[in-house]
N, C-alpha and C positions, 0 to 999 in steps of 0.2 A: 362832257364829263367835267365835274367840278374839281378844281385843283385847290387844295388847301396849302397855305404856307404859314410858317411860324413867325413870331415877332422879329427875330433877327433877320430873316429874309425880307420882311416888310421894311425894316429899317434900312437895309441896303438899297432896296428899290426906290424909296422916297428920300434917300440921302439924309437920314436923321438917325438919332440914337434909338436903341430899343426902349429906353425910358420915355422918349418923346412919343414913340408909337403907342405905348401903354397909356400915356396921358390922352392922346387922341382917341383911343378906344374907350377910356372911361368917360370922356366927354361926349361920346356918341358919334364922333366924326368918322372914325373907322369902325365899322361893325364887326364884332367878334362873331364868327360863324359857328364855332364849336370850341370845346375844350377837350384835351386828352384826359385819360384817367389820372394822369399825374398833375393835372391842372394847367397845363400849357395852353395858351390861347392860340387858336387857329383862325386865319383869315382866308376868305376866298380871294384867289388871285384876281378874279374879275372885279371885285369891289375895289381892290387896290389900284388896278389899272384905271378904273373909272375915277378914282380920287386923283390920281396923277394927271389924267386928261383934264379934269376940271381945274386943277391948279395951274396947269400950263395955259389953258384958255384964259384964265383970269389974270395971271401974272405975266404971261408971255415968256416964261422960263420954266425949267424943271425944278428949281428950288421951291420948297414948300415951307 
């Protein structure tokens, strides 16, 4: 089952601000999976976990 999470939740997971999450989404680094009727961006948890794992592998830390 696909789990969708909002920008604020992504920000907490990657330890960055919601504004930075949106910058990464606009740049195509974090794929936006869907939008709500109100325009909120939704991300797949799986994509965010993959992003975190790649950053940890590259940097050797959780910081992104």
